[in-house]
Every structure is written in C-alpha cells, then in structure tokens.
TORKOL-960812 format. One record per residue: x, y, z of N, C-alpha, C in turn; residue in three letters. Coordinates in steps of 0.1 Angstrom, whole numbers, padded with zeros to 4 digits, always signed. Layout:
REM residues N
XYZXYZXYZala/...
REM end
This chain:
REM residues 256
-0309-0057-0242-0304-0070-0244-0291-0070-0253met/-0282-0078-0250-0269-0079-0257-0271-0083-0271tyr/-0266-0076-0281-0266-0080-0295-0253-0086-0298asp/-0253-0099-0303-0241-0106-0306-0233-0100-0317ala/-0239-0092-0325-0231-0085-0335-0224-0073-0331ser/-0226-0069-0318-0221-0057-0313-0206-0057-0312asp/-0200-0069-0309-0185-0070-0308-0178-0066-0321gly/-0182-0072-0332-0175-0070-0344-0178-0056-0349ile/-0190-0051-0348-0193-0037-0353-0185-0027-0345ser/-0184-0029-0331-0176-0020-0323-0161-0020-0327ser/-0156-0031-0331-0142-0032-0335-0140-0025-0348ile/-0149-0028-0357-0148-0023-0371-0151-0008-0372leu/-0161-0004-0365-0166+0010-0367-0164+0019-0356leu/-0162+0015-0344-0160+0023-0332-0172+0032-0329gly/-0180+0026-0320-0193+0033-0316-0191+0044-0307lys/-0200+0054-0306-0200+0065-0297-0209+0062-0286val/-0205+0064-0273-0213+0062-0262-0212+0074-0253phe/-0223+0079-0248-0223+0091-0239-0231+0087-0226ser/-0224+0084-0215-0231+0081-0203-0238+0093-0198pro/-0249+0090-0190-0258+0101-0185-0250+0109-0174arg/-0250+0122-0174-0244+0129-0164-0249+0126-0150pro/-0241+0126-0140-0245+0123-0126-0247+0136-0119thr/-0255+0134-0108-0259+0146-0100-0249+0151-0091ala/-0242+0144-0083-0233+0150-0073-0219+0145-0075asp/-0214+0146-0087-0202+0139-0091-0190+0144-0083ser/-0190+0156-0080-0178+0162-0073-0176+0155-0059arg/-0187+0150-0053-0186+0145-0040-0186+0130-0039leu/-0193+0123-0048-0196+0109-0045-0191+0100-0056thr/-0185+0104-0066-0182+0095-0077-0168+0090-0078thr/-0167+0078-0085-0155+0072-0089-0154+0075-0104thr/-0142+0079-0109-0140+0081-0123-0136+0068-0129gly/-0143+0063-0140-0139+0051-0147-0136+0055-0161ile/-0124+0050-0165-0119+0054-0179-0118+0041-0187ile/-0125+0042-0199-0125+0031-0209-0119+0037-0221cys/-0110+0029-0228-0105+0034-0241-0115+0033-0252ala/-0125+0024-0251-0134+0022-0262-0148+0024-0257leu/-0157+0028-0266-0171+0030-0263-0177+0016-0260ala/-0173+0006-0267-0179-0008-0264-0176-0013-0250ala/-0164-0008-0245-0161-0012-0231-0170-0004-0221glu/-0172+0008-0224-0180+0017-0215-0195+0012-0215ala/-0199+0006-0225-0213+0001-0226-0215-0011-0216lys/-0204-0017-0211-0205-0028-0202-0209-0023-0188cys/-0207-0010-0185-0209-0004-0172-0223+0000-0170leu/-0228+0000-0157-0242+0004-0154-0243+0019-0158pro/-0255+0022-0164-0257+0036-0168-0266+0043-0158ala/-0264+0057-0158-0273+0065-0150-0271+0064-0135gly/-0259+0060-0130-0258+0058-0115-0250+0071-0110thr/-0252+0074-0098-0247+0086-0092-0233+0084-0086asp/-0228+0071-0085-0215+0069-0079-0204+0066-0088asp/-0207+0066-0101-0196+0065-0111-0198+0075-0122ile/-0186+0079-0128-0186+0088-0139-0177+0083-0149arg/-0181+0080-0161-0174+0073-0171-0169+0083-0182val/-0156+0081-0185-0150+0088-0196-0145+0078-0207his/-0148+0080-0219-0143+0072-0230-0131+0080-0236ile/-0119+0075-0234-0107+0083-0237-0102+0081-0251ser/-0105+0070-0257-0098+0066-0269-0085+0058-0265gly/-0079+0051-0274-0068+0043-0270-0055+0050-0268pro/-0046+0045-0259-0033+0050-0258-0031+0059-0245gly/-0019+0061-0241-0016+0067-0229-0019+0082-0229ala/-0017+0089-0240-0019+0103-0240-0034+0106-0238val/-0043+0099-0245-0057+0101-0244-0062+0097-0230ala/-0056+0086-0225-0061+0082-0211-0057+0092-0201ala/-0045+0098-0202-0041+0108-0192-0050+0120-0193arg/-0054+0124-0205-0063+0136-0206-0076+0133-0199lys/-0082+0121-0201-0094+0117-0194-0093+0117-0179ser/-0082+0111-0175-0079+0110-0160-0078+0124-0154ala/-0071+0133-0161-0069+0146-0156-0083+0154-0155glu/-0091+0152-0165-0104+0158-0166-0113+0153-0154ala/-0112+0140-0152-0120+0135-0141-0115+0140-0127leu/-0102+0140-0125-0097+0146-0113-0101+0160-0111val/-0100+0168-0122-0104+0182-0121-0119+0183-0118ala/-0127+0173-0121-0141+0173-0118-0145+0169-0104gly/-0134+0165-0096-0136+0161-0082-0139+0147-0079gly/-0136+0137-0088-0138+0123-0084-0129+0119-0073val/-0133+0109-0066-0125+0105-0054-0115+0093-0057gln/-0116+0087-0069-0107+0076-0072-0109+0074-0087gly/-0099+0066-0093-0099+0063-0107-0098+0048-0109leu/-0106+0043-0119-0105+0029-0123-0102+0028-0138ile/-0092+0020-0142-0090+0017-0156-0097+0004-0159ser/-0107+0005-0169-0116-0006-0171-0117-0009-0186tyr/-0115-0022-0189-0116-0025-0203-0109-0038-0206gly/-0105-0040-0219-0099-0052-0223-0083-0051-0222val/-0077-0063-0223-0062-0063-0221-0057-0075-0230ala/-0044-0075-0232-0037-0085-0239-0032-0095-0228val/-0034-0108-0231-0028-0119-0223-0014-0121-0226gly/-0006-0123-0216+0009-0125-0218+0013-0139-0214leu/+0004-0146-0208+0008-0160-0203-0003-0170-0208val/+0001-0182-0210-0008-0192-0216-0020-0196-0207pro/-0018-0193-0194-0029-0197-0184-0041-0188-0185gln/-0041-0177-0193-0051-0168-0194-0058-0168-0207leu/-0069-0175-0209-0076-0175-0222-0085-0163-0223pro/-0091-0161-0234-0100-0150-0237-0111-0150-0226thr/-0114-0138-0221-0124-0136-0211-0119-0136-0197gly/-0106-0140-0195-0101-0141-0181-0101-0127-0175ser/-0104-0127-0162-0104-0114-0155-0091-0111-0149leu/-0087-0098-0150-0074-0094-0145-0077-0083-0135leu/-0072-0085-0123-0073-0075-0112-0059-0073-0106leu/-0050-0066-0114-0036-0065-0110-0034-0057-0098pro/-0024-0061-0090-0020-0053-0078-0009-0043-0082ala/-0003-0044-0093+0008-0035-0098+0008-0034-0113thr/+0011-0022-0117+0014-0019-0131+0028-0016-0133ile/+0035-0024-0142+0049-0021-0145+0050-0012-0157tyr/+0059-0002-0156+0062+0007-0167+0077+0008-0169thr/+0081+0016-0179+0095+0017-0181+0101+0027-0171asn/+0093+0033-0162+0098+0042-0152+0096+0036-0138lys/+0093+0023-0137+0091+0017-0124+0077+0010-0123gly/+0073+0008-0111+0060+0002-0109+0050+0011-0102ser/+0037+0009-0105+0026+0017-0099+0017+0007-0092leu/+0017+0007-0079+0007-0001-0072-0007+0004-0072pro/-0017-0004-0072-0030+0000-0071-0033+0002-0056val/-0045+0007-0053-0049+0009-0039-0051-0005-0033asp/-0043-0008-0023-0044-0022-0017-0057-0025-0010ala/-0063-0015-0003-0076-0018+0004-0087-0020-0006arg/-0087-0012-0016-0098-0012-0026-0096-0025-0034trp/-0084-0029-0038-0081-0041-0045-0085-0053-0037his/-0082-0054-0025-0086-0065-0016-0101-0067-0015thr/-0108-0055-0014-0123-0056-0012-0129-0061-0025arg/-0125-0056-0037-0130-0060-0049-0127-0075-0052val/-0115-0078-0049-0111-0092-0052-0119-0102-0043lys/-0121-0099-0031-0129-0107-0022-0143-0108-0026thr/-0148-0097-0031-0162-0096-0035-0164-0105-0048leu/-0155-0104-0057-0157-0112-0070-0155-0127-0067leu/-0145-0130-0059-0143-0144-0055-0155-0150-0048ile/-0161-0142-0040-0173-0146-0032-0185-0149-0042ser/-0185-0143-0053-0195-0145-0064-0191-0156-0074his/-0180-0163-0071-0176-0174-0079-0167-0171-0091gly/-0162-0159-0091-0153-0155-0102-0138-0159-0100tyr/-0132-0164-0110-0118-0166-0110-0111-0154-0116ser/-0100-0150-0110-0093-0139-0115-0078-0140-0112leu/-0070-0132-0120-0056-0131-0118-0052-0118-0112ser/-0044-0118-0101-0039-0105-0095-0025-0103-0099ser/-0020-0110-0109-0006-0108-0114-0004-0094-0120gly/+0008-0090-0121+0011-0077-0125+0007-0075-0140ala/+0003-0062-0143+0001-0058-0157+0013-0050-0162met/+0015-0050-0175+0026-0042-0180+0020-0031-0189ala/+0027-0020-0190+0023-0009-0199+0030-0012-0212asp/+0022-0010-0223+0028-0011-0237+0023+0001-0245thr/+0033+0007-0252+0029+0019-0260+0024+0015-0274pro/+0024+0002-0277+0020-0003-0291+0011-0015-0289val/+0004-0018-0300-0004-0030-0301+0006-0042-0302val/+0004-0052-0293+0012-0064-0293+0005-0074-0303leu/+0010-0076-0315+0003-0083-0325+0007-0098-0326ala/+0018-0102-0320+0023-0115-0322+0026-0122-0308thr/+0026-0135-0307+0030-0141-0295+0044-0138-0291pro/+0053-0136-0301+0067-0132-0297+0068-0119-0290leu/+0060-0109-0295+0060-0096-0289+0054-0097-0275ala/+0044-0105-0273+0038-0106-0259+0048-0113-0250lys/+0055-0123-0255+0064-0130-0246+0076-0121-0243gln/+0080-0113-0252+0092-0104-0250+0089-0094-0239ala/+0076-0089-0239+0073-0079-0229+0071-0086-0215leu/+0065-0098-0215+0064-0105-0203+0077-0109-0196ala/+0087-0112-0205+0100-0115-0200+0107-0104-0193ala/+0104-0091-0196+0111-0080-0191+0106-0077-0176thr/+0093-0081-0173+0088-0077-0160+0079-0088-0153cys/+0078-0099-0159+0070-0110-0153+0056-0107-0152asn/+0050-0099-0161+0036-0095-0161+0028-0106-0168ala/+0015-0106-0164+0005-0116-0170-0004-0110-0181val/-0004-0097-0181-0013-0090-0191-0007-0076-0194gly/-0013-0069-0204-0008-0056-0208-0019-0048-0214ala/-0018-0035-0212-0027-0026-0220-0019-0012-0222asp/-0026-0003-0229-0019+0009-0232-0023+0021-0224met/-0033+0019-0215-0038+0031-0208-0036+0031-0192glu/-0036+0019-0186-0036+0019-0171-0025+0026-0165ser/-0013+0025-0170-0002+0032-0164-0004+0047-0164ala/-0009+0053-0175-0011+0067-0175-0022+0071-0165ala/-0032+0063-0164-0043+0066-0154-0038+0065-0140ile/-0030+0055-0138-0024+0053-0125-0014+0065-0121gly/-0007+0070-0130+0002+0081-0128-0006+0093-0124ala/-0017+0096-0130-0025+0108-0127-0031+0106-0113val/-0036+0094-0110-0041+0091-0096-0030+0093-0086ala/-0018+0088-0088-0007+0089-0079-0004+0104-0076arg/-0003+0112-0087+0001+0126-0086-0010+0134-0078asp/-0023+0129-0080-0034+0136-0073-0037+0131-0059ala/-0029+0120-0055-0032+0114-0042-0045+0107-0041gly/-0049+0101-0052-0062+0094-0052-0060+0079-0054leu/-0069+0071-0048-0068+0056-0050-0071+0052-0065pro/-0065+0041-0069-0065+0037-0083-0067+0022-0083phe/-0075+0018-0093-0077+0003-0095-0078+0000-0110leu/-0074-0012-0113-0075-0017-0127-0083-0030-0128val/-0093-0029-0136-0102-0041-0139-0102-0044-0154ile/-0097-0055-0158-0095-0058-0172-0099-0072-0175arg/-0103-0075-0188-0106-0088-0193-0097-0091-0205ala/-0092-0103-0206-0083-0106-0217-0091-0107-0230val/-0087-0100-0240-0093-0100-0253-0086-0109-0263val/-0073-0107-0264-0065-0116-0273-0054-0123-0264asp/-0055-0136-0263-0046-0144-0255-0032-0144-0261pro/-0023-0150-0254-0009-0151-0258-0007-0157-0272leu/-0015-0167-0275-0012-0174-0288-0019-0167-0300glu/-0027-0157-0297-0034-0150-0308-0024-0141-0316gln/-0025-0142-0329-0017-0133-0338-0027-0124-0346thr/-0025-0111-0345-0033-0102-0353-0027-0099-0366leu/-0035-0096-0376-0030-0092-0389-0021-0080-0388pro/-0010-0080-0395+0001-0069-0393-0004-0055-0396pro/-0015-0054-0403-0020-0040-0406-0030-0035-0396trp/-0034-0043-0386-0044-0039-0377-0040-0026-0369val/-0028-0026-0364-0024-0015-0356-0025-0001-0363ala/-0021-0001-0376-0021+0011-0383-0035+0015-0388ser/-0044+0005-0387-0058+0008-0391-0067+0014-0380ala/-0062+0014-0368-0069+0019-0356-0072+0034-0358leu/-0085+0038-0355-0088+0053-0355-0087+0058-0341asp/-0090+0071-0340-0088+0077-0327-0098+0072-0316glu/-0108+0065-0320-0118+0060-0311-0115+0045-0307asp/-0104+0039-0313-0101+0026-0311-0107+0016-0320gly/-0116+0020-0329-0122+0012-0339-0112+0010-0351gly/-0116+0001-0360-0108-0001-0372-0115+0007-0384leu/-0107+0015-0390-0112+0022-0402-0117+0012-0413arg/-0129+0013-0417-0134+0004-0427-0126+0003-0439leu/-0122+0015-0444-0113+0015-0456-0101+0008-0454ser/-0095+0009-0442-0082+0001-0440-0085-0014-0439ser/-0096-0017-0433-0099-0031-0432-0101-0037-0447val/-0108-0030-0455-0110-0035-0469-0097-0036-0476cys/-0088-0026-0475-0075-0027-0481-0067-0039-0476lys/-0067-0040-0463-0059-0051-0457-0064-0065-0461gly/-0077-0066-0462-0083-0079-0467-0081-0082-0481leu/-0081-0071-0489-0078-0072-0503-0063-0077-0506leu/-0054-0072-0498-0040-0076-0499-0038-0090-0494arg/-0045-0093-0483-0043-0106-0476-0057-0112-0472gln/-0065-0118-0481-0078-0123-0477-0078-0133-0466pro/-0067-0140-0464-0067-0150-0453-0067-0144-0439thr/-0065-0130-0439-0066-0123-0426-0080-0123-0421asp/-0090-0126-0429-0104-0125-0425-0106-0134-0413leu/-0100-0146-0413-0102-0155-0402-0097-0150-0389gly/-0086-0143-0389-0080-0137-0377-0089-0126-0372ala/-0094-0118-0381-0102-0107-0378-0115-0111-0371leu/-0121-0122-0377-0134-0127-0371-0131-0133-0358leu/-0120-0140-0356-0116-0145-0343-0115-0134-0333ala/-0109-0123-0337-0107-0112-0328-0121-0106-0323leu/-0130-0106-0333-0144-0101-0329-0150-0110-0319ala/-0149-0123-0321-0154-0133-0312-0148-0131-0298arg/-0135-0130-0298-0128-0128-0285-0132-0115-0278glu/-0135-0105-0286-0139-0092-0281-0153-0093-0274phe/-0162-0101-0280-0175-0103-0274-0173-0111-0261arg/-0165-0121-0261-0162-0128-0249-0157-0120-0238cys/-0147-0111-0241-0141-0102-0231-0152-0092-0226ala/-0160-0087-0235-0170-0078-0230-0181-0084-0221arg/-0184-0097-0224-0193-0104-0215-0187-0105-0201gln/-0174-0108-0200-0168-0108-0187-0169-0095-0180ser/-0166-0084-0187-0167-0071-0182-0181-0067-0177leu/-0191-0071-0185-0204-0068-0182-0209-0075-0169arg/-0205-0088-0168-0209-0096-0156-0202-0090-0144glu/-0190-0086-0145-0183-0080-0133-0189-0067-0130val/-0192-0059-0140-0198-0046-0137-0212-0047-0130ala/-0219-0058-0133-0232-0060-0127-0230-0063-0112asp/-0220-0072-0109-0217-0075-0095-0213-0063-0087val/-0203-0056-0093-0197-0045-0086-0207-0033-0084leu/-0216-0032-0094-0226-0021-0093-0236-0024-0082gly/-0240-0037-0081-0250-0041-0071-0244-0041-0057gln/-0231-0045-0056-0225-0047-0043-0216-0035-0038glu/-0216-0024-0046-0209-0012-0042-0194-0013-0044gly/-0189-0022-0053-0175-0024-0055-0168-0012-0062gly/-0176-0004-0069-0170+0007-0076-0167+0019-0066phe/-0173+0018-0055-0171+0029-0045-0157+0028-0039arg/-0151+0039-0035-0138+0039-0029-0139+0032-0016ile/-0128+0023-0013-0128+0016-0001-0125+0026+0011ala/-0131+0024+0022-0128+0032+0034-0114+0031+0038asn/-0108+0042+0042-0094+0042+0047-0094+0043+0062thr/
REM end
C-alpha cells in the first residue's frame, strides 16, 4: 500500500531500492532507468520483461546505467521518472511522452513505433498526455525564469537531466528508446536556492543541508513541503501508468 509520507522522505533522505533480478534478461528485457529510488518503486517488481537501474541524478550517472544495461543485453531503453514543466498548461502530475529530446548537440527522436503504441494504449485507458518535446538540462531549474529561458531556446514543454544521455547510448547501440515522465514541479514553482547544492548522489536532499537551509531561511519550509506534495502527485501518475503498461505489455519493445 502506498504510504503518503513516502514522497517527502524519499526527497529528504533518498531511499535505496533493489529490484529483483530477472531470469532471461539478455533475451527478453527492456532496460528502464530511473534517477531516484522513489521513481523505481513505481514500477512493477519481479517481472521478467523489464530490468530496472537506479542511476542517481544527472547525465553522467544515467549514461553509466544505460551502458551497463546495454552490455547486459537489453533490447531497448526507457527513461522513466519525474520532470520539470516548462509551460503553464502542464500542472503537477501531467504525463509526458515526448517524441523528441532536444540537446545542445541537436535532437534525439524516440522510437516512433514504440511511442505510438504506448501513446495509443494510454489514451485508450483515459489518460491525457503531452507528446511535446523534452529538453535536456545539466542543472536543476529552480525558478520560473530559468524554465522559461530553456523553453524559449527549443520550444520544449518539459525537461530533465537524464533522458538525453540515455537516448544517446540507445542511438549508439542501435536500440529503441522511449521517455515516460511525470511533471513534478510546474512552471510557476520556485525551489529554495539551496536545494540544488543539497542534492546527494542518490538524488535525495542531505538532511544536514536541509537543516542549514531552513535555519537561514525558515520561510523556505513552505516551498519544500509543496515540493514533497508535488513529488507524491507525480509518483502517483507514474505508478498508475506503470500498472497499465505492465498489464498491457507497453514496456515491451514494439515489433518492427
């Protein structure tokens, strides 16, 4: 059962999650990469057709996980987790199924057949989603101005720090690639300025840094609690989508 406190504890402490190894992963699995343990917990456990890696946040960590999964013989890669909203039409919990990832080196398209199948499947189950482009960002976008500035460069509707790196590994390996994300902090959300530097290697916030930040600026507590609520909402969207895709075979590679 879902624990409502899980969102804030995952943000503040960074939980460890180890998915059960699968039996025939070299032949039958899709590799799914999540930056955070709390994101990975939204996925079905103990299935033979997916293999989950928790990379930690950022492009370098995501690339290492993607390369490890490719070396293990997966047939495709999915970037799965939360994202930043860059347009006002996407509130917290909105689903993003981008057709393209924009980077400073150009664009990375996802696998068109797989994208179409998953989009059709989710719409048939009553889900609304955006297929607008995602943007790569090397840093946490803490203010509406920062989000608007990135959106203006590429007309993207969302952003994250891992999908472009995962997509590049898939492209180089000749494997299909897909991105499934849920908006955690919408365009108008402002994060405390110390949050980015307080992130640990697992994507959680160091408790000591949180305490120091709140001692310096106690009014930041409201923004931090709002972020925790938004994280729970985004995780709920990810969990519901994972249930549908797990039951309907959406995580499997589309036939070519």
